[in-house]
C-alpha positions, 0 to 999 in steps of 0.5 A: 500500500503505503510508499517508501523511499529512502536515500543516502549519498553525496548528493543533496536528498530532499529534491530525490526523496519528493520526486521519489514520492511523487512517482510512488504516489500511486501506492497512497495518497492521505498523507506525505512526509520526509526526514531530513538528517543533517546534524538535527532529524528533522521531520516534515508532513502533511496529510493530502497529496505529496504536493501538500508536502512539496507547497509545505517545504519549498523555499526552506533551503532544506538539504541533507544527504541521508533521508527518508519519504514515505506516501501514506494509505491509511490502515490504523489511525484516519489520514491527518498530519500527526498520523502521517509519517515518518514517526519519531521515537519519544527521545526524537532520536530516531524516526521510521517510516512504514508499510505494513500492519503491526497485529500485536500493537496493541498489546506493545502499546500498553506495555510500553505505556507501562513503561513510560512512553508517550504515544502522540499518534494512533498509529501502530507504526508508532509503537514500533519506533518506540520499541526499536528506541526502549531496546536501543536505550536498555540494552546500548545497542547499535540502530541494526541490533535493536531494531532486530531485537524489536521485530522478533517482538512484532507480529505482523507484516512489515517494510520499515526503514529506521534513521537515528539522529547519532548515526548519521551514515547509516539507514536500516531497512527490515522487510515481512510480507511487504516488499522491499528493494534496494538500489545500488549506485555508484555512490549512491544506495537507495530503499524502497517499495518498489523500482519507479523512483529509483530508476533514474538513478540506478538499474542495479537493484537486490530485493530483501527477502522476507525477515531479511534486514538491510543496513547501509553505510556510506563505508560498507555500503549494503550488507544484508542479514537476518532478523534471528542473526547478524550473519551475513548473507550474500546479496543478488544483484538484478538489473532492471528493463525499465526506463524513465518514459514508461514512468511518464504520461507521455502526453496523455492527460491520466496514466489510465488512459494511456495505459488503455492505448498502450494495450494493442501494444502491451498484448503483442509484448505478452505474446512476443517470443511465445506466439508465432502465427506464421509457423503455428505454435506457442510456447511458455518457457515456464510453462515447460518444465512442468506441462505434464504435472499440470497436464495430469492434475486432477484439478487447477486452482486460480487464486487472485483478487480484484481485477486478477481474480476476473482474470482468473474467471476467463482463465477458467472459461480457457483451460475447461474449453481448451485444455479440458481441464477442471478449475476452481477460481478463489478469491485468495482473501477466501482461500486462505481462511477456509482450510482448502482440500489441497493435495501434491495432485493439484495446480494452483495459478497465483495471478497478481500484477504487483507480485505482491497482493498480501492475500495472493501470496499467502494463498500461494505460500498455504498451496506450497506448504500442501505439496502443490504446484504452485505457478505465479502469473504476475507483472513486476519482475522480481516481486515477491509471488514471482520469487516464491512459486514453483514457476511462473510467466510475466505478463511483460505489460511494464509499470502500471502506474494507474489504480484501476487496472486496464492493459495488466488485465488484458495482459493476464487474459492473454498470458491465460490463453497462451496457457490453454493453447500450449495445455490444449496441443500437449494433451490433444484436447485441442483439434489442429485446425482449431489450434492453428487458427486460435494461434493466426486469431491470437495473433491479431488481436492487438490491430483488432484493438486498435480498431476498439479504440478508434471508438474513443469519440461516440464512447466519450459522447455515450459517457457523457449520457449516463455520467448522472447515473447512480447505478448500473447494470452490466451483463454478460454471459460465458466468456464475456460475463467475467468482462461484466464484472470487470466493466462494473467494478472499473465504474465504481473505482473510479467514478463511484457510481455504484455497478454490478455485474451478472450473468444476462440470465441472471437477471431474471433472479432480482436484478430485473427488479431495479430496472426502469428509465434511469437504468443504463443497463450495459450489455456485452453481447458478442458471443456467437454461441448464444446471441438469442437469448442475448438478444431475449435479455435486451428485450426484457430490459426494453420492455421495462424502460431500461436504457441498453448500451450494447458491446456488439460485433461489426455488422451486427443489425438485430441488435442494433435495432433494439438497443439505444446505443451500440459500440462495435468492435471487430471479429473474433472467435468467442474465447478472444472476445474479452481482450476486444470487449473490455476496451469498450468499458475500460474508456467508457469508465475513464470518461465517466469519471472525467466528467465527473471531476474525480481523480482518475488515478488515484481514486480515492479510497485505494491504493494500487498495490494491496499489501496489507490484509 
């Protein structure tokens, strides 16, 4: 959730931290703060977005070669100046920034209060820095040892950076179940919650593992040990494949719009080296070593959250349809708590854009403990899920900055399509002719995405027609039912209009009671196999004066005649329709949100990466 950036080097840390916080703002934007150490340990923090902090600190001539910054997504304590990070220790010697939740903070706070500690904020984070202070003072420990002792008393998740006024050449970071990356420059050292704020300075990073402590000093550089002992670990240095232009809007008004328009390219990138339509083959390197076990599995379980859960539902349709392997889709947040039956004959796919989603990561760990094969589908290279699964595949969509996921969704669906083709071809479930037909059609999808994007102005007009509604219904059948769910989620996320997605036939089992002349109903009506059924569903809506916006295939005649508005998409094979039908829904949500003057890239109460439960 929250964003972390820290710097130690020979440059002025203030502009580095401030710009880093701007790049991390998609992770949290309730409040922001920085700590600078230059003789005195000074903290500046402010409720609101990073610009509020910039306004507070401008023209102060701030300078320090060591410092840290934080953008907050509130968990314990409301968003305000006091609860914003960094937090001081009681003696004002130490400061901390923290992402995560300390679950036993109340017990620790009570014990520390009895020892004379006084607290200013409502946060669990302030309790942790007081605990570190207690060990440092009581046992006369260096900072890293006090951190180590404190973390051995902590229950929960954390990514932290701690700074000590009496040790101006040292930063200490640690993580458990929340990401932390170390950046290594020529004379600069960084700690961050992800690579976006440091890529302009270095592409060499070390991903901290769970329960590891990183000590950054001017003389020794980076040293890593675990919270259980001080034996040094050998850092594994990775080189990032990321460019600065991926982190800029590139002339678009919002990151979300840029990422919607990138999808023809990102779908191509996901297929590059994996699909060859001319030669007629599909390959997934991560799949190859385990393909026999997957094809012989009793079942495949897909665990995910949010938009990734919707792509997982499409994955269920794809794998069962094309590879004939039984599939179950689980909310990762429920899966880990309901005592699921898992054996070594099961395969668990976990899907997460960030690769850090707390519930999905926990589901993967549970499946691994039970002996299941765990396969990760993620976007962020080097993420926790990518490193802990038995195997996996990246979707190669590049950084997704907009909180509402768009290109990651189509990347996940593309990857699941490739996987289904490989499995179905290898186990004989797919006929040779259908296999090659699907390959050829999948290769054409990026060009067809471009055709859908050309309807942007019409979709913008339709957004104006529904922008003032309070409720919207999304209907789809077959492969397009999960698309209806995703379309409804997008509208809810960024425009704050209540929306629900349903299988079209389920409308009669309750939701039809809501339909009147004020209720827009968006129908994804591209299904060849259930076309007449979709027509009947639309007629049921029209009979009750509902406003129908239909997503139809080019050349459609019948639905165009009865719907109030239609958006055309190019014709494709049913299993591939989600890659096209979702695009108009993304654009529709985007334009409605802009017209309602909502913050498209940073919708209220949401953060990009859900790294806490």
